[in-house]
C-alpha positions in Angstrom: -0.4 0.0 0.3 3.2 2.2 0.4 3.8 2.1 -3.2 0.9 3.4 -4.4 1.5 6.4 -1.8 4.5 6.9 -3.9 2.7 6.5 -6.3 0.6 9.9 -6.3 -2.5 7.5 -5.1 -2.9 8.2 -2.1 -7.0 7.4 -1.6 -6.3 4.1 -3.6 -4.4 3.3 -0.5 -7.0 5.0 1.9 -9.3 2.4 0.9 -7.0 -0.2 1.6 -5.9 1.2 4.9 -9.5 1.9 6.2 -10.7 -2.1 5.5 -7.2 -2.9 7.1 -8.7 -0.4 10.2 -11.9 -2.0 10.1 -10.8 -5.7 10.4 -8.0 -4.8 13.2 -10.9 -3.5 15.3 -13.1 -6.4 14.8 -10.9 -8.8 15.5 -8.7 -7.4 18.3 -5.5 -6.3 16.8 -4.2 -3.4 18.3 -0.6 -3.4 16.4 -2.7 -4.2 13.2 -5.2 -1.4 14.1 -1.7 1.0 14.4 0.0 -0.1 11.0 -3.5 1.0 9.6 -4.1 4.4 11.4 -0.6 5.1 10.4 -0.9 3.6 6.6 -4.1 6.0 6.5 -2.2 8.9 8.1 0.8 8.6 5.7 -1.9 8.8 3.0 -3.4 12.2 4.6 0.3 13.6 4.1 0.5 12.8 0.5 -2.8 14.3 0.1 -2.0 17.6 2.2 -4.5 17.0 4.5 -1.9 17.7 7.5 -4.7 17.7 10.4 -5.8 14.3 9.8 -2.2 13.1 9.1 -1.1 14.3 12.4 -5.2 12.8 13.7 -4.1 9.2 12.6 -0.2 9.4 13.4 -0.5 11.0 16.9 -3.5 7.9 17.4 -1.7 4.9 15.9 1.8 6.2 18.3 -0.7 6.2 21.2 -1.4 2.3 20.1 1.8 1.5 19.8 3.3 3.0 23.2 0.3 0.7 25.0 1.8 -2.4 23.5 5.0 -1.9 23.5 5.6 -1.7 20.2 8.9 -0.9 18.4 7.5 1.5 15.4 7.0 3.3 18.6 10.1 4.7 18.4 10.4 5.9 14.8 6.6 7.5 14.5 7.8 9.3 17.7 10.9 10.5 16.2 9.2 11.6 13.1 6.0 13.3 14.0 8.2 15.1 16.9 10.8 16.5 14.0 7.4 16.6 11.7 6.0 19.0 15.1 
């Protein structure tokens, strides 16, 4: 899905990330939920929607931190640089 973002097709990727988010929440998988939220945030950023990007990336970060996922370190650093 990240390749769709790189190709300038964030809307295509956004649909897939939203589906992934719905599934992750349905099966109670916080890591996959955070991955999907991060993807949604990156799609929003690529589309120039900074507020939506920040909201989704921050939500993903909170989940990563809560479950102790290593992705929290990288995402926190990215958000700190962007903020």
